N, C-alpha and C positions, 0 to 999 in steps of 0.2 A: 038096753034095747037100742039097736041101730036105727037111725033115721034113713028112710029110703028116699032118694031124690032122683026121679026119672029124667030131670032136665040136665043132669051133669054127665059129662062124657066119661066113660070108663077108660078109654085109651088116652095116652099122653102123646099121640102122634102129632097133634097140632103143635105142641110145645117143641117136640123134637124137630119138626120141619122148620120151625121158626129159628132155632139155634143152629141149624145145619150150616149156614154161611160161616159161622164162627169156627166150627169144626173143620171145615174145608180150608179156611184161611189161616188156621193155626200155624202151619209151617212157614208161611210168608211173614207172619208177625214175629217170628223168632228173630228176624233180621231188622226189626224196627231199631233205629239208631239210639233212641232214648226212651225213657219211661214216659216222658211227655208225649212223644209221638205215638206210643201205644195207647195212652189215655185218649188222645185226640181221635185216633182210629176207632176206639171203643165208643166214644161219644157219637161219632158219625153213624156207626152201625145202630146204636140205640135210637137215634132220631129216625133213621130209615125204618127200622122194625116197628117203632111206635106208630109212625104214620101208616104203615101197612095194616097194623092191627086195628087201626081206627078207620079203615076204608079210604085212606087218602093216597093220592099219587105222591110218592116220596119226593121226587124232584120239585114238584110244585109246592109241597109243604115246606121244604128247606128254603126255597126261594121266598116264600111267604115269611118265614122266620127271619131270614137275613135282612129282608126289607124293613122289618119292624123291631128288631132286637135293640137297636140304639135308643128308641123312643118308648119302649115298653115300660110300664110302671113296675111290673114284676116279671120274672121269667115264667112263672106259672101261667100268666096270661097268654103265653105263646104256645102252651101245650095244646095238642089237637082237640081235646075235649073242652077246652075253655075258650079257644079263639074262634072268631067268626070266620069260618072257612068255606062258606058256600061256593065261592069261586074256585076253591082248591079241591073240592070233593071229586073223587074218581068218577069219571063218566061211565054210564051204563053202556054195555055193548048190546048188540042185537040179540045175543044169546043169554043175557043175564043181567 
């Protein structure tokens, strides 16, 4: 018997929209000079998309991480759901 969950989305459009920048940038990444460069690019995209998924302004979150990475006890402490990011949270607009 299947369990019915009304809170889950049937569509995967949210996931598809999240990975769209990777699909669009695929051609440009073919010309990354080294595998380390490709890895660095993927790491940056991962940080940006993780910040977005957690409702944070990506540039402010990356600034937050770069300011604290040298003194952090663990890298996990810098993840958006573990760090104190009240000053980094995305500002609400008039419409939402």
